[in-house]
C-alpha positions as CSV (number, residue, x, y, z in Angstrom):
1,X,18.0,-12.8,-20.4
2,X,20.1,-15.1,-18.1
3,X,18.9,-17.8,-20.4
4,X,20.2,-16.4,-23.6
5,X,23.8,-15.3,-22.1
6,X,24.0,-19.2,-21.1
7,X,23.5,-20.3,-24.3
8,X,26.0,-17.8,-25.6
9,X,28.5,-19.1,-23.1
10,X,28.1,-22.5,-24.1
11,X,28.0,-21.4,-27.7
12,X,31.6,-19.7,-27.0
13,X,33.1,-22.8,-25.2
14,X,31.8,-25.2,-28.1
15,X,33.6,-23.1,-30.7
16,X,36.5,-22.9,-28.0
17,X,36.6,-27.0,-28.2
18,X,37.1,-27.0,-32.0
19,X,40.0,-24.2,-31.5
20,X,41.8,-26.6,-29.6
21,X,41.1,-29.4,-31.4
22,X,42.1,-28.2,-35.0
23,X,45.0,-26.0,-33.6
24,X,43.9,-23.0,-35.2
25,X,45.7,-19.5,-35.4
26,X,43.6,-18.1,-32.6
27,X,40.6,-17.6,-30.4
28,X,39.7,-14.3,-28.9
29,X,36.9,-12.9,-26.6
30,X,36.0,-9.4,-26.0
31,X,33.8,-6.4,-25.8
32,X,31.9,-4.6,-28.2
33,X,30.3,-1.2,-28.0
34,X,28.1,0.5,-30.4
35,X,24.5,-0.7,-32.1
36,X,24.4,-3.5,-30.4
37,X,26.7,-3.5,-27.4
38,X,27.8,-7.0,-26.0
39,X,30.1,-9.7,-26.0
40,X,32.0,-10.9,-29.0
41,X,34.1,-14.1,-29.6
42,X,36.4,-15.0,-32.8
43,X,37.9,-18.3,-33.8
44,X,40.3,-17.7,-37.0
45,X,40.3,-21.0,-39.1
46,X,43.4,-20.0,-41.1
47,X,45.6,-16.8,-41.2
48,X,42.6,-15.4,-43.7
49,X,39.4,-16.6,-42.2
50,X,37.5,-16.6,-39.1
51,X,34.1,-17.2,-37.6
52,X,33.0,-14.1,-35.5
53,X,30.1,-14.5,-33.0
54,X,28.6,-11.5,-31.1
55,X,26.1,-11.7,-28.4
56,X,24.5,-8.4,-27.3
57,X,21.9,-6.2,-26.2
58,X,20.9,-3.4,-28.4
59,X,20.1,0.0,-27.0
60,X,16.4,-0.3,-28.5
61,X,15.8,-3.1,-25.8
62,X,16.7,-6.2,-27.9
63,X,19.1,-9.1,-27.4
64,X,20.9,-9.7,-30.7
65,X,22.9,-12.7,-31.7
66,X,24.9,-12.7,-34.8
67,X,27.4,-15.0,-36.6
68,X,29.5,-14.2,-39.8
69,X,32.1,-15.7,-41.5
70,X,34.8,-13.3,-42.3
71,X,37.8,-12.9,-44.9
72,X,41.1,-10.7,-43.6
73,X,43.6,-9.3,-45.7
74,X,46.1,-6.6,-45.1
75,X,45.4,-3.0,-45.5
76,X,46.9,-1.1,-48.4
77,X,50.5,-0.7,-47.7
78,X,50.0,0.2,-44.0
79,X,52.4,-1.9,-41.6
80,X,51.2,-5.9,-40.8
81,X,49.3,-4.8,-37.7
82,X,46.7,-3.5,-39.9
83,X,44.1,-5.6,-41.7
84,X,40.6,-5.3,-43.3
85,X,37.9,-7.8,-43.3
86,X,34.7,-8.4,-45.2
87,X,32.2,-11.2,-44.8
88,X,28.5,-12.2,-44.7
89,X,26.3,-13.6,-41.9
90,X,22.9,-13.9,-40.0
91,X,21.5,-12.4,-37.2
92,X,18.5,-12.7,-34.8
93,X,17.2,-10.3,-32.4
94,X,14.6,-11.1,-29.8
95,X,12.5,-8.4,-28.4
96,X,12.9,-7.8,-24.6
97,X,9.4,-5.9,-24.3
98,X,6.9,-8.1,-25.9
99,X,5.7,-4.9,-28.2
100,X,8.1,-5.6,-31.0
101,X,8.2,-8.6,-33.2
102,X,11.4,-11.2,-33.2
103,X,13.6,-10.3,-36.2
104,X,15.9,-12.5,-38.4
105,X,18.0,-11.2,-41.0
106,X,21.5,-11.3,-43.3
107,X,24.3,-8.7,-42.9
108,X,27.5,-7.9,-44.8
109,X,30.1,-6.9,-42.1
110,X,33.1,-4.6,-43.3
111,X,35.8,-3.6,-40.9
112,X,39.2,-2.4,-39.9
113,X,41.4,-4.2,-37.4
114,X,44.6,-3.2,-35.7
115,X,46.9,-5.5,-33.5
116,X,49.1,-3.7,-31.0
117,X,52.6,-5.3,-31.6
118,X,53.7,-7.6,-28.5
119,X,50.6,-7.9,-27.0
120,X,47.4,-10.2,-27.2
121,X,44.8,-7.1,-27.8
122,X,43.5,-6.0,-31.2
123,X,41.2,-2.9,-31.5
124,X,38.7,-2.9,-34.5
125,X,35.7,-1.2,-36.0
126,X,32.9,-2.3,-38.2
127,X,29.9,-1.5,-40.1
128,X,27.2,-4.2,-41.1
129,X,24.5,-3.2,-43.5
130,X,21.9,-5.7,-43.6
131,X,18.6,-7.1,-44.7
132,X,15.8,-8.0,-42.3
133,X,13.8,-11.0,-43.8
134,X,11.4,-11.8,-40.9
135,X,9.1,-10.5,-40.0
136,X,9.2,-8.2,-43.0
137,X,11.9,-7.3,-45.3
138,X,13.7,-3.9,-44.8
139,X,17.2,-2.8,-44.4
140,X,19.3,-2.8,-41.3
141,X,22.4,-1.1,-40.1
142,X,24.7,-2.7,-37.4
143,X,28.1,-1.4,-36.4
144,X,30.4,-0.5,-33.4
145,X,33.9,-0.8,-32.3
146,X,35.6,-3.6,-29.9
147,X,38.4,-4.8,-28.3
148,X,39.7,-8.7,-28.9
149,X,41.9,-10.4,-26.2
150,X,43.5,-13.4,-27.5
151,X,43.5,-16.2,-25.5
152,X,45.7,-18.7,-28.0
């Protein structure tokens, strides 16, 4: 478990390095609650696209890492604080108990985000239907709510 979180931390720092080097619109990090529960990091490439990485543990005793590319747009005629997003990505889960197999799959996150004006905080919710590809093929469903604290 410690090795997993060390790897996740190094990954977040690696992504943060490129955020500074490319002077992108923002990098944020925060908790996510749901299935799975853990830590989420997000890097905007420009105003409409972002890379989203989650390192989490599942209530089913799994460790999960997911990485998504997301596209953002404003939500209907709502104020600019509201955005919706969709994207595509991959996930890998590692079983903690040794009785289950490790899995790999693809996912399609769809979510809604609200930015609190004059703050560095977003709140968001998403659902991510997916398809487990290994060790067997079957459907999957992930989702949750989270906070993002924008560091820059």
